[in-house]
Steps between C-alpha positions, in 0.01 A plus 500: 500500500551723187233651290485438123682774300214566257241620749765733655606632168143562405432687826806704453406593145158605609645715781738657264221585249284645768788704616562629154137601458501675836817688399348609175211678669132487437374417161383800286133389497501470881629857524237632255214331675611471860155468639390241251805282553418450871119467436567224242636279758203557730250459215655175404514370855138604539388325189703190586318492840150544342584225252610261775177574699295439183691178435437373856136576469475316153696204655258485800183512266637229267596265792152569644338401182716196464402394853132551422536286189642219712865508374695243701826708519337800680424476871279730703807609708669633185182673377461680844863594537508645146172687558653664819814580316297685240295666762792629692669620188190689396473653846860608475457648152193687630688646787777614270243669284352670795844629615570631146167681472556656845853610409362645178230695677755624755718625209216676331410687807844650531493868405773622276 
């Protein structure tokens, strides 16, 4: 039970490159804009989540329209499940927005 050499070599090379990057220290752009570097990760994650919610809603609408038009490959169960997925995703996004707004107002009320 031995593993192939190529995946192990690839993993070792990846670990060595990550080790070299860590030893080199932070990138100059990350040092110059330390706040922007961490917020970029959050912004991209938030945008990806919003895009997924939007995609789920669009999929649900498209399936609903296909079912209404009588497409034979779309069942009522699929339509209902996709509509519920889109609804849950939207509710989750709404709760995240509410938490962000609440955190923002709390930060704005802090006196300096």
